[in-house]
LOVOTOR-666831 format. One record per residue: x, y, z of N, C-alpha, C, O in turn; residue in one letter; chain; residue number from 0. Coordinates in Angstrom, 1 decimal. Example, Ala and Ser with C-alpha at 12.3 -4.5 7.8 and 13.67 -1.06 7.14 Angstrom:
<rs>
<<13.2 -5.7 7.8> <12.3 -4.5 7.8> <13.2 -3.3 7.8> <14.2 -3.3 8.5> "A" "A" 0>,
<<12.8 -2.2 7.1> <13.7 -1.1 7.1> <12.9 0.0 7.9> <13.4 1.1 8.0> "S" "A" 1>,
</rs>
This chain:
<rs>
<<0.8 -1.2 0.0> <0.0 0.0 0.0> <0.9 1.2 0.0> <1.9 1.3 0.7> "X" "A" 0>,
<<0.5 2.2 -0.8> <1.3 3.5 -0.9> <0.9 4.5 0.2> <-0.3 4.7 0.3> "X" "A" 1>,
<<1.9 5.0 0.9> <1.6 6.1 1.9> <1.5 7.4 1.2> <2.2 7.7 0.3> "X" "A" 2>,
<<0.5 8.2 1.6> <0.4 9.5 1.1> <1.1 10.5 2.0> <1.1 10.4 3.2> "X" "A" 3>,
<<1.7 11.5 1.3> <2.5 12.5 2.1> <1.5 13.5 2.6> <0.8 14.2 1.8> "X" "A" 4>,
<<1.4 13.6 3.9> <0.4 14.5 4.5> <1.0 15.9 4.9> <0.3 16.7 5.4> "X" "A" 5>,
<<2.3 16.0 4.7> <3.0 17.3 5.0> <2.6 18.3 4.0> <2.6 18.0 2.8> "X" "A" 6>,
<<2.4 19.5 4.4> <2.1 20.6 3.5> <3.4 21.3 3.2> <4.4 21.3 3.9> "X" "A" 7>,
<<3.4 21.9 2.0> <4.6 22.6 1.5> <4.7 23.9 2.4> <3.7 24.4 2.8> "X" "A" 8>,
<<5.9 24.3 2.7> <6.1 25.5 3.6> <5.5 26.7 2.9> <5.6 26.9 1.7> "X" "A" 9>,
<<4.9 27.5 3.7> <4.3 28.8 3.2> <5.4 29.8 3.0> <6.3 30.0 3.8> "X" "A" 10>,
<<5.4 30.4 1.8> <6.4 31.4 1.5> <6.2 32.6 2.3> <5.1 33.1 2.4> "X" "A" 11>,
<<7.3 33.1 2.9> <7.2 34.4 3.7> <6.9 35.6 2.8> <6.3 36.5 3.3> "X" "A" 12>,
<<7.2 35.5 1.5> <7.0 36.6 0.6> <5.5 36.8 0.4> <5.1 37.9 0.1> "X" "A" 13>,
<<4.7 35.9 0.7> <3.2 36.0 0.6> <2.7 36.9 1.7> <1.5 37.4 1.6> "X" "A" 14>,
<<3.4 37.1 2.8> <3.0 37.8 3.9> <3.6 39.2 4.0> <3.3 40.0 4.9> "X" "A" 15>,
<<4.4 39.6 3.0> <5.0 40.9 3.0> <4.8 41.6 1.7> <4.4 41.0 0.7> "X" "A" 16>,
<<5.0 42.9 1.7> <4.8 43.7 0.5> <3.4 44.0 0.2> <2.5 43.8 1.0> "X" "A" 17>,
<<3.2 44.5 -1.0> <1.9 44.8 -1.4> <1.5 46.3 -1.0> <2.3 47.0 -0.3> "X" "A" 18>,
<<0.3 46.7 -1.3> <-0.2 48.0 -1.0> <-0.5 48.2 0.5> <-1.4 47.4 1.0> "X" "A" 19>,
<<0.1 49.1 1.1> <-0.3 49.5 2.5> <-0.4 51.0 2.6> <0.4 51.7 2.0> "X" "A" 20>,
<<-1.3 51.5 3.3> <-1.5 52.9 3.5> <-0.2 53.5 4.2> <0.3 52.9 5.2> "X" "A" 21>,
<<0.3 54.5 3.6> <1.5 55.2 4.1> <2.8 54.6 3.7> <3.8 55.1 4.1> "X" "A" 22>,
<<2.8 53.5 3.0> <4.0 52.8 2.6> <4.6 53.5 1.4> <3.9 54.1 0.6> "X" "A" 23>,
<<5.9 53.3 1.2> <6.6 53.8 0.0> <7.2 55.2 0.2> <7.1 55.8 1.3> "X" "A" 24>,
<<7.9 55.6 -0.8> <8.5 56.9 -0.8> <7.5 58.1 -0.9> <6.6 58.0 -1.7> "X" "A" 25>,
<<7.7 59.0 0.0> <6.8 60.2 0.0> <7.1 61.1 -1.1> <8.3 61.4 -1.4> "X" "A" 26>,
<<6.1 61.6 -1.8> <6.3 62.5 -2.9> <6.8 63.9 -2.5> <6.5 64.4 -1.4> "X" "A" 27>,
<<7.7 64.5 -3.3> <8.3 65.8 -3.0> <7.7 66.8 -4.0> <8.1 68.0 -3.9> "X" "A" 28>,
<<7.0 66.4 -4.9> <6.4 67.3 -5.9> <5.8 66.5 -7.1> <5.5 65.3 -7.0> "X" "A" 29>,
<<5.6 67.2 -8.2> <5.1 66.6 -9.4> <6.2 66.2 -10.3> <7.1 67.0 -10.5> "X" "A" 30>,
<<6.2 65.0 -10.8> <7.2 64.5 -11.7> <6.8 64.9 -13.2> <5.7 64.5 -13.6> "X" "A" 31>,
<<7.7 65.5 -13.9> <7.6 65.8 -15.3> <8.9 65.4 -16.0> <10.0 65.8 -15.6> "X" "A" 32>,
<<8.8 64.6 -17.0> <9.9 64.1 -17.7> <10.4 65.1 -18.7> <9.6 65.6 -19.5> "X" "A" 33>,
<<11.7 65.5 -18.7> <12.2 66.4 -19.6> <13.6 65.9 -20.1> <14.2 65.0 -19.6> "X" "A" 34>,
<<14.0 66.5 -21.2> <15.3 66.2 -21.8> <16.1 67.5 -21.7> <15.6 68.6 -22.1> "X" "A" 35>,
<<17.2 67.5 -21.1> <18.0 68.7 -20.8> <19.4 68.6 -21.6> <20.1 67.7 -21.3> "X" "A" 36>,
<<19.6 69.6 -22.4> <20.9 69.6 -23.2> <21.7 70.8 -22.6> <21.3 71.9 -22.6> "X" "A" 37>,
<<22.9 70.4 -22.1> <23.8 71.4 -21.5> <25.2 71.1 -22.1> <25.5 70.0 -22.5> "X" "A" 38>,
<<26.1 72.1 -22.0> <27.5 71.9 -22.4> <28.1 70.9 -21.5> <27.7 70.8 -20.4> "X" "A" 39>,
<<29.1 70.2 -22.0> <29.8 69.2 -21.2> <30.4 69.8 -19.9> <30.4 69.1 -18.9> "X" "A" 40>,
<<30.8 71.0 -19.9> <31.3 71.6 -18.7> <30.3 71.7 -17.6> <30.6 71.5 -16.4> "X" "A" 41>,
<<29.0 72.0 -18.0> <28.0 72.0 -17.0> <27.7 70.6 -16.4> <27.6 70.5 -15.2> "X" "A" 42>,
<<27.7 69.6 -17.3> <27.5 68.2 -16.8> <28.6 67.8 -15.9> <28.4 67.1 -14.9> "X" "A" 43>,
<<29.8 68.2 -16.3> <31.0 67.9 -15.4> <30.8 68.5 -14.0> <31.1 67.8 -13.0> "X" "A" 44>,
<<30.4 69.7 -14.0> <30.2 70.4 -12.7> <29.1 69.7 -11.9> <29.2 69.6 -10.7> "X" "A" 45>,
<<28.0 69.4 -12.5> <26.9 68.7 -11.9> <27.4 67.3 -11.3> <27.1 67.0 -10.2> "X" "A" 46>,
<<28.1 66.6 -12.1> <28.7 65.3 -11.7> <29.6 65.5 -10.5> <29.6 64.7 -9.6> "X" "A" 47>,
<<30.4 66.6 -10.5> <31.3 66.9 -9.4> <30.5 67.1 -8.1> <30.9 66.6 -7.1> "X" "A" 48>,
<<29.4 67.9 -8.2> <28.6 68.2 -7.1> <27.9 66.9 -6.6> <27.8 66.7 -5.3> "X" "A" 49>,
<<27.5 66.0 -7.5> <26.9 64.7 -7.1> <27.9 63.9 -6.3> <27.5 63.3 -5.2> "X" "A" 50>,
<<29.1 63.8 -6.7> <30.1 62.9 -6.1> <30.6 63.5 -4.8> <31.0 62.8 -3.9> "X" "A" 51>,
<<30.7 64.8 -4.7> <31.2 65.5 -3.6> <30.3 65.3 -2.3> <30.8 65.1 -1.2> "X" "A" 52>,
<<29.0 65.3 -2.6> <28.1 65.1 -1.4> <27.2 63.8 -1.5> <26.3 63.7 -0.7> "X" "A" 53>,
<<27.5 62.9 -2.4> <26.8 61.7 -2.6> <25.3 62.1 -2.9> <24.4 61.5 -2.3> "X" "A" 54>,
<<25.0 63.0 -3.8> <23.7 63.4 -4.2> <23.4 62.9 -5.6> <24.3 62.5 -6.3> "X" "A" 55>,
<<22.1 62.8 -5.9> <21.7 62.4 -7.2> <21.7 63.6 -8.1> <21.7 64.7 -7.6> "X" "A" 56>,
<<21.6 63.4 -9.4> <21.6 64.5 -10.4> <20.3 65.3 -10.1> <20.3 66.5 -10.2> "X" "A" 57>,
<<19.2 64.6 -9.8> <17.9 65.3 -9.6> <18.0 66.2 -8.4> <17.5 67.3 -8.4> "X" "A" 58>,
<<18.7 65.7 -7.3> <18.9 66.6 -6.1> <19.7 67.8 -6.4> <19.3 68.9 -6.0> "X" "A" 59>,
<<20.7 67.6 -7.2> <21.6 68.8 -7.5> <20.8 69.8 -8.4> <20.9 71.0 -8.1> "X" "A" 60>,
<<20.1 69.3 -9.4> <19.4 70.2 -10.3> <18.2 70.9 -9.5> <18.0 72.0 -9.8> "X" "A" 61>,
<<17.6 70.1 -8.6> <16.5 70.7 -7.8> <17.1 71.9 -7.0> <16.4 72.9 -6.9> "X" "A" 62>,
<<18.2 71.7 -6.4> <18.8 72.7 -5.6> <19.2 74.0 -6.4> <19.0 75.1 -6.0> "X" "A" 63>,
<<19.8 73.7 -7.6> <20.2 74.8 -8.5> <19.0 75.6 -8.9> <19.0 76.8 -8.9> "X" "A" 64>,
<<17.9 74.9 -9.3> <16.7 75.6 -9.7> <16.1 76.4 -8.6> <15.7 77.5 -8.7> "X" "A" 65>,
<<16.0 75.8 -7.4> <15.4 76.4 -6.2> <16.1 77.7 -5.9> <15.5 78.7 -5.5> "X" "A" 66>,
<<17.5 77.6 -5.9> <18.3 78.8 -5.5> <18.3 79.9 -6.5> <18.6 81.0 -6.2> "X" "A" 67>,
<<17.9 79.6 -7.8> <18.1 80.6 -8.9> <16.8 80.9 -9.6> <16.8 81.7 -10.5> "X" "A" 68>,
<<15.7 80.3 -9.2> <14.4 80.5 -9.9> <14.0 82.0 -9.9> <13.3 82.5 -10.8> "X" "A" 69>,
<<14.3 82.7 -8.8> <13.9 84.1 -8.7> <14.6 85.0 -9.8> <14.1 86.1 -10.0> "X" "A" 70>,
<<15.7 84.5 -10.4> <16.4 85.2 -11.4> <15.7 85.0 -12.8> <16.2 85.6 -13.8> "X" "A" 71>,
<<14.7 84.1 -12.9> <14.2 83.8 -14.2> <13.5 85.0 -14.8> <13.4 85.1 -16.1> "X" "A" 72>,
<<13.0 86.0 -14.0> <12.4 87.2 -14.6> <13.4 88.0 -15.4> <13.0 88.8 -16.2> "X" "A" 73>,
<<14.7 87.9 -15.2> <15.7 88.7 -15.8> <16.1 88.1 -17.1> <17.0 88.6 -17.8> "X" "A" 74>,
<<15.6 86.9 -17.5> <16.0 86.3 -18.8> <15.4 87.0 -20.0> <15.6 86.5 -21.1> "X" "A" 75>,
</rs>
C-alpha cells in the first residue's frame, strides 16, 4: 500500500510581506515631469562633481540649483 504524504509545503514568507499598504513607500516631494536637458559638457561635469562631492543624485543637484536661482528667471 502506498503512503500519502500529509505534510504541507512550507508557506512562502513573501506572501505575507509587501503589497499596497496605507502610508508605505517613498513620500512625494512634488510633481514629476519628464524632460530632456541639453547642457554643455562643462555643466554636466560640474553637476557630476557636485553629485560625487556630497553623494547626491543628479535630480537633487538640479533641484537645488533651480530652487536657488528661480527668482532670477524674470531677468531672462
